[in-house]
C-alpha positions as CSV (number, residue, x, y, z in Angstrom):
1,X,74.2,-12.9,77.5
2,X,74.3,-14.8,74.4
3,X,72.2,-12.6,71.7
4,X,71.0,-16.1,70.1
5,X,69.7,-17.4,73.2
6,X,67.7,-14.8,74.6
7,X,63.4,-16.0,74.3
8,X,61.5,-14.5,71.3
9,X,58.2,-15.1,73.7
10,X,57.7,-15.4,77.4
11,X,56.2,-18.6,79.3
12,X,52.7,-17.2,78.6
13,X,53.5,-17.4,74.9
14,X,53.8,-13.3,74.7
15,X,56.4,-11.0,73.1
16,X,59.4,-10.7,75.4
17,X,60.6,-7.3,76.0
18,X,64.2,-7.1,75.5
19,X,66.5,-4.0,75.4
20,X,69.1,-2.7,72.9
21,X,71.7,-4.1,75.1
22,X,70.4,-7.5,75.8
23,X,68.3,-6.7,79.4
24,X,65.3,-8.0,80.1
25,X,62.8,-6.8,82.5
26,X,61.2,-9.0,85.4
27,X,59.6,-7.8,88.4
28,X,60.4,-9.0,92.0
29,X,58.7,-9.1,95.3
30,X,60.7,-7.7,97.9
31,X,59.6,-7.6,102.0
32,X,59.4,-3.9,103.2
33,X,62.5,-4.0,105.2
34,X,64.8,-5.2,102.4
35,X,63.2,-2.9,99.8
36,X,64.1,-0.3,102.5
37,X,67.7,-1.5,103.1
38,X,68.5,-1.9,98.9
39,X,66.9,1.6,98.6
40,X,69.1,3.1,101.1
41,X,72.2,1.6,100.0
42,X,71.9,2.6,96.7
43,X,71.0,6.0,97.7
44,X,74.4,5.9,100.1
45,X,76.6,4.3,96.9
46,X,74.7,6.5,94.2
47,X,74.2,3.8,92.0
48,X,70.4,2.0,90.5
49,X,69.1,0.0,92.9
50,X,69.1,-2.7,89.7
51,X,72.8,-2.6,89.6
52,X,73.1,-3.4,93.3
53,X,70.2,-6.5,92.9
54,X,72.6,-7.9,89.3
55,X,75.5,-8.1,91.6
56,X,73.7,-9.9,94.2
57,X,72.2,-12.5,92.0
58,X,75.9,-12.7,90.1
59,X,77.6,-13.2,93.2
60,X,75.4,-15.6,94.2
61,X,75.1,-17.5,91.1
62,X,78.9,-17.7,91.4
63,X,79.1,-19.0,94.8
64,X,76.5,-21.7,93.9
65,X,78.4,-23.1,91.4
66,X,81.6,-23.0,93.6
67,X,80.2,-24.9,95.7
68,X,78.9,-27.3,93.9
69,X,75.2,-27.0,94.3
70,X,72.6,-27.7,91.6
71,X,69.1,-26.7,91.1
């Protein structure tokens, strides 16, 4: 992420918390079954659940760009 493009304020005008590595915090609501599968996979692979979610999002956006879809 380009540090020059990181917003300093959130959508409601409050300050945005950004870590030293440039990570932004966002809450995501999941169905119970999805959460259980994510938790199990994170445990089996010994990786943080957040890392698995970021990886899945990257793959989704890459496939979306490859297919020519735009939101």
